[in-house]
N, C-alpha and C positions, 0 to 999 in steps of 0.2 A: 541451691544446687546447680552448677553447669557441669556439661560435657565433659568440658576440659579437665575440670577437678575430677570425674571419674576416670579419664583418659590418663592423668597424671598419677592417679592411685593405683590403677592395674599394671602401669610401666614401671612404677617403683617395685612392686611386688614381683614382675617378671625378673629384674635385673637383681632385686636385693640387696640395691644401693640407691641412695638419693643422688650422688654423683654420677654414676654411669646411666640413670634414667636422665639426669638433667641434660648430659651430653646427647643422648639421641632424641631428645625432646626439643632442643636447642633452647633451653631458657636456664635463668642462672639458679643454683641449689639455694639459696634463700629465697628467691620467687616461689620455687617449686614448695619450698618448706612452709611458705606461707599459706599457699593454696591448701595444702593439705590440713593445716591447723583451722583454716576458715571452715573446711568441710568437717573436722572434727568437732568443731564449735557448734555447726548446725545440727549435726548429729547427736551432740552430748555424750559423747562417747569416744573413747581413743580406740584409732584403727591400728595404729603402727607402735611396735616396740623398736625404739633405736637402741642399738648397742655398738661397741666400739668396731664390730665385725661386720656390720650391715645392718638390715632392716627385716624384720618378720611380723608378720600380722598379728594382730590380736585376737582373741576369740569372736569378737565382734568383727574385726576386720576380715576375717575368714569369711565368715557368714555375708558380711556385705560384699566381698571380692565376688562371688558368684552373680549376684543382681546387678554388680556395676557392669561386668563382662556382658552379662544379657542386654542390658540398656545400650551400651555402646555398638552390640550387633544390630540391634532394631534400629538406632541412628544410621548406621550404614546401609541398613535395607531401606529405610525410607529415602535416603539419597540416590540409591539405584534406581527406586521405584519412581521417583521423581523424572530422572534422567530418562527412562524407558517411557514415561508417560509425557514427554515433551510435545509440544503443539504439533498434531499432525491430523490427518483427515483429507477432504475434497473439496474444491469449491470451483464453482463455473462462475466466469466474469465476461459479461459481454460489452462489447464498445463498437462504434462505428468504423468503418475504413480510415477516414481522416484521423478520428482520434488514436486508433491503434498505430496509425504511422508513428506519431510522436510517444505514445504513452506505454506501449505494450512491453518492448524491450526494457526500457528502465523498471517495468514492474516486475516482469519475469527475474530480471536481477536482484531487485529488492527482497523479492519472495524467497527465492534461492538461498539469500544471504542470511534472512532472518528466521524464515521457517522452512528447512530445507525436507521437513517430513510431510507438507502439506502438499498435495497435487494440485497442481493449478491447471486449469482447462479455459482456455481463452477462446471466445466465440466472437468472429468478426462478421456483423451483418448489419444491414439498414436499421436504424432508430425503431421504426415502426415494428419490425419483425422481432426487435429487442424486448420490447415493451409486451408484445405477444407471450413471448418465451418467458418473460419474468411472471406475468399472470399465471401462466400455466405449471409455474415453478420448476421449469426446466433450467432456469440458471438464478443463480443467487443474487448476483448484483449486476447492475449495467450502468454505462455511462449514457445518459441521454439527454436530447436537447430540448425535449417538451414534454409535458407531462399529459395525461389522460386523466380526466374528472373520474372521481369516486373510486380510485383504485387505493387500497389499503397497502401503501408502500412507506418505509423509511425514506426521506429524501434530503440529500445534504446538496446546497449549491457549492459547486467546487471554483469554476472560473468563468469569465466572460473572452470570446474571442471577437477580433476584429475580422471583416468579411474582405475578401481581395478578389479583384477582377484577375484572371488569368487567361492570357490570350497570345497567340502569334503575334509577332510586331506588326505584321501588315496586313492585318485582318481588318476588313471594313468597319468603321465606327468603334474600333478598338480605342480606348482612352489612352492619353499619353499622360506623362507626369509622374508624380509621386501620388497623386490622389485624384479622386473623382467624387461626385454626388451623383445618387442613386437616379436623380431626376434627367442625368445626362444618358443613362443606358438604355432608353427605351426602344432604341433602333438597333442595339447590339445583337447580333445572333448568338443564342446560349445553348451549350448542351449542359444538361442539369440531371441529378438523379430522379427518380420518380417520386410519386406523392407518397409512397410510405417512407420516405427518407425524411427526418426532422429538419435536416438544412432545407430542403425543399419547401416544406411548411412554413418555415422562418422567413425565407425569401420572399414567398407570396405574400405573406403578412406586411412586409417591408414595402414591397412595391404598391401593395394597394393603398396604405399608408400615404405613399407619394403620389397617389392618384393616377398610377400607371399599371401597365399590364407587361410582363418581361416577354420578350421575343424569343421564345424557347422553341427551337427548332428539332431538338433531338433529346431524347432521353437515354440515359447510359447508367446503370447502378453499380458496375463496377468502376472501381478508381482508376486503375491501372489504365483500361480501355477509355475511360473518359477522358484521362489527362493525354493520352495518344491522340485521341480525336482532337484536342486543342491543340497539339503540336503540330498536326496534320494541317491546320488552318481552317477546318471546318465551320468551328465556332469558338466562343469563348466560353469559360465558365466563371461562377462565382462560388469561392470556396474560402475556408478558414485558413489562418495562417499554417497549419500542419501541412495542408495539401500544397499552399504556396512554396513551402521548403522543398517540395519534392522537384521543383523545375531545374534542379542541377545545373548540368552544363547544356541544357537545351536551347538556351535562350529565349525563353518565354518571357513576355511583358507580366510585371505583377503591379498592380495600382489597389491601393487602399481605397476603399470607401468611406469617405468621411463623414458620412451621417451618423449623428450619434445615436440614432435608434436602429441602427443597422449592426446586427452582430449576433453570435449564438451563445448562449449560456449552457455550459456543461454541468449536469446534474447527476448526483452519486445516487441513484434508486437501488434500493435492496428490498428484499421480503421484511415484512415485520420484524422487528428485533427478536420476539419470542419463537421465530420460526429459522432463525438464522443459528448454525452451527459456531462452534468456538472456531474453526478454520475460516467460516466466512466472515466472522466478527474481525478478526485478525488481519484478514485480507481488506476489508475495508478502512481500516486504519493504515494499511501500508498505502492503497491507493491515494489516500488523502496526502499523506507523507510526500510520496512520490512526486504528485501533481503540484503540490505546493513548490517544491524543490525546482521542478522543471522551469516553473514561471520564475522564480526567484534567481535562476541561473541562466536566464533567458535562452532556454532550450526550448520552449512552447512558443513558436513565432505568432506575436499578435495577439497573445493571451495576457490577460491581468487577473490577478488573485482577489476573490472575494473575502473582504479582511475578517467578516463574522461567521466564517466557516468553525464549526466547533472543532475542539482538539480532539 
């Protein structure tokens, strides 16, 4: 038995005519008659009396009519309940300033399009602070560049980013050309985020691997102030492609670090799956989709997608 058969049956009795019911339902009279015949066959009883003046219900048909109308109302109520219960809730997503530069607005756009009833809270702060907030259950998801051991997180590698030297063109020891090796940057004065920033940790490991100590003369945690410091010619900085794209019309020099081991991996870390709300699970999927599309569309400078990311 199908809902459309019930709908056909009720409509026929409302109009008292197969022909008029067929017109309103926009189906052929023969098709309508066939569906009623199938319904009567399934019920093993006749539901309608067909006469030259129209259609009337049999005793069985009259008894069946009430329950058919009730079933249709219940089906409509189920549809309305599904619409009212569409994905909603609240989710907090954290990301570092450089990541937010490229990902935040596309993520907002996608969440508004797919899940308009989910309230999204974006938190922009240093990676180390994001990890602390995630452990404290103050945020649901975070994009990190490093992991702390022993944490009960669900982690998905998203993408790898190249690192770039960004400097005023005439800064002493500033690299020239399109690429440079880390070993050539030992004398370059640098302004970098503090140790709580995942990028700083990544950079220190890379310099140590090259047998060098970076010449960090200043620490600035705010991305806007850091970039202004670079524009003023006080020091260079090393940043991923998202920050390199901020150079705009400032005339800054942007040179890729060519060492294969120098880069930043972006990891999507969340609370354990059994602690995530449906809204957070939905946001995790959207983040992955948006990040992938940004890489495919070459809208995330210097980024390459990690192919084994789970769909």
